[in-house]
N, C-alpha and C positions, 0 to 999 in steps of 0.2 A: 788504184793506189792513192794514198793520201797526198795532200798538197805538199807536205814536208818532203816526201821522197821525190816528188816531181820537181821540186825546187832545187834539190841538191844532186848534182851530177855524181858526187862521190857515193851517195846512197844508192843511186841507180846502178853504179858499177858494182857495189857490194852485192846487191840483190841479184845481178846478172851472173856474177862469179859463183855465188852460192847456188843458183839454179843450175848452172853448168855442172858443178861438182855433184849435186844431187842426181842429176840426169845420168852422168857417167857412172856413178856408184850404183844407181838402181839397175842399170843395164848389166854392169859387170858383177853384181851380186849373184847373178844367175850362175856364175862359175861354181859357186858352192853346190848348187843343185847338180851340175854336170859332174863335179868331183864325187859327190855322194853316190850318184847312180853308177858311175864307172867303177868306183871301189866296190860297191855291192856286186856288180857284174864280175869283177875279178875274184871276189870271195866265192861267188857261186861257181865260176868256172874252175877255180883252183881246188876247192874242197869237195864239190859235188860231182863235177865232171872229170876231175883229175887232169885238167888241161889248162894251165895258167896262160894268161894273155901276155903278149909282148909289149903292148902299147900303153897299158893303164898307168904304170909307174911313171914313165917318162912324161906322158900327157899331163898327169897330175902335178908333176914338178913344174911344168910350164904354167899351168893354171895357178899354182901357188905363187909363182913369181908375179903373175898378173895381179892376183889379189893383194899381195903384200905391197907392191909398188903403187897400185892405184888406190889403196886404202888410206894412205897417209893424209891426203887432202880432206877426205871425209872425216877422218879422226880429228883433225884440227877444226873443221867446221863444227863438229859436235862437241868440241872442247873436251875431248877424251884423251889427249896426250898426257903422258906421265910428266909431272913436274913436282918440284919441291915447293909446295904452296903454303908452308907454315906462315910466312909473312904475307903472302898474297891474299889469303882468305880474310885476313883482318883489315883489309884496306877498302876504301870507297871506290866507286867506279872510276873516278878521275885518276886516282893513284894507281889502280890496276892498269888503266890504259897507258899511263906513263911508264910503268914497269915493263909492260909488254913491248911498247915501242922501243925501249932501250935495249931489248934483247932480240927482237925479230930480225934485225939486220944480220945477225950471225946465222940464223936459219936460212935467210935469203941467200947469203954468200955460199953456204953449203949447197943449196939447191942449184945455184948457178954452176958450181963445179960439177955436180952430178949431171946436169943437163949437158954440159960441154963434153965431159969425158964419156958419159953414157952414150951420147949422140955419136961421138967418134967411133966407139966400139960397135954400135949398131950399124952404122954406115959401112964400116969395114967388113962386118959379117955379111952384109947384103951384097957389097961389091965383089967380095971374094967367094961368095956363095958358101960360107962356112956351114958345115953340117955337124950334128951331134955325133959322138963316138959310140952310139948304140946301134942296135940292129935296125932301128927305124930310120936312122940318118935324117932326122928332122932338121930343117933349116933353123939356124940359131937367131937370125935377125928378128923374128917376131917377138920373142921373149926379151931380147936385148933392147928393142925399141920401147918396151914397157918401162925401162929404167928412166930414160930422159922424159918420157911422157908423164910418169908418176911424179917426177921432180918438178916438171912444168906445172902440173895441177896443184902441187903443194905450194909452189911459188905464187901462183894465182891466189890461192887461199891466204897466203901470208900477206899479199897486197891488200886483199879485201879486209883482212883482220886489222892491218895497219891503218887503212882508211877509216874503218870503224873507230879505232882508238883515237885517231885525229879528230873525228867528229865529236867524240865524247869530250876531248880536251878543249875544243874551241867553243862548245856550247855551254851556256849557263847551267848550273846544277839543277835549277828548277825545270828546265826543258828536257833533262835526261830521261825521265820515265817515258815520255812520248817518243823521243828519238829511239830509245832501245826497243820499244814496242814495234815501231815501224821497221826496224832492222831484224827483228826476230824471224826465224824460219817459218815459212808457210807450212803448217802441218797437213794441209790438204794434199800436199805432194805425195805423202806416204799412204794415202787411202786408195 
């Protein structure tokens, strides 16, 4: 790492959170493969063997919950969230950073509520051993724990994004290209 990142604890925190999000998403992206294989198996069994499975639909519902809840932080990391960016696109780095800082607190508040309520629901499902109302009677707590976990990861990414915006705001404009280069994602992670 360069001297800039080593000198700034905020930059180290940003890089660590980004690495965590990338690691989690890389692992859980395998759920797409599991879903595709199980759906192909269901189609094979249903239409060729005339013997549909009992488990594929419910299992894929839980995997979809996992993907959607854990995907938010990755989406934010890659800057792929939907936003009205008519005014945003036309601004410089410092103005964009200020605009994001002015709005991230709303997203952070939303995440805190989801972490709290989602955590309560997941703990209740675990303590009361709640099961699904299907033939499989799968425990509900694993999928319910994905809700606060996903919100926690999103909250961490909001913190990283806010720290990045603060660094942009406090640094002189002429230092921004170097700072942004240091905070850019390491592409070797995807290889």
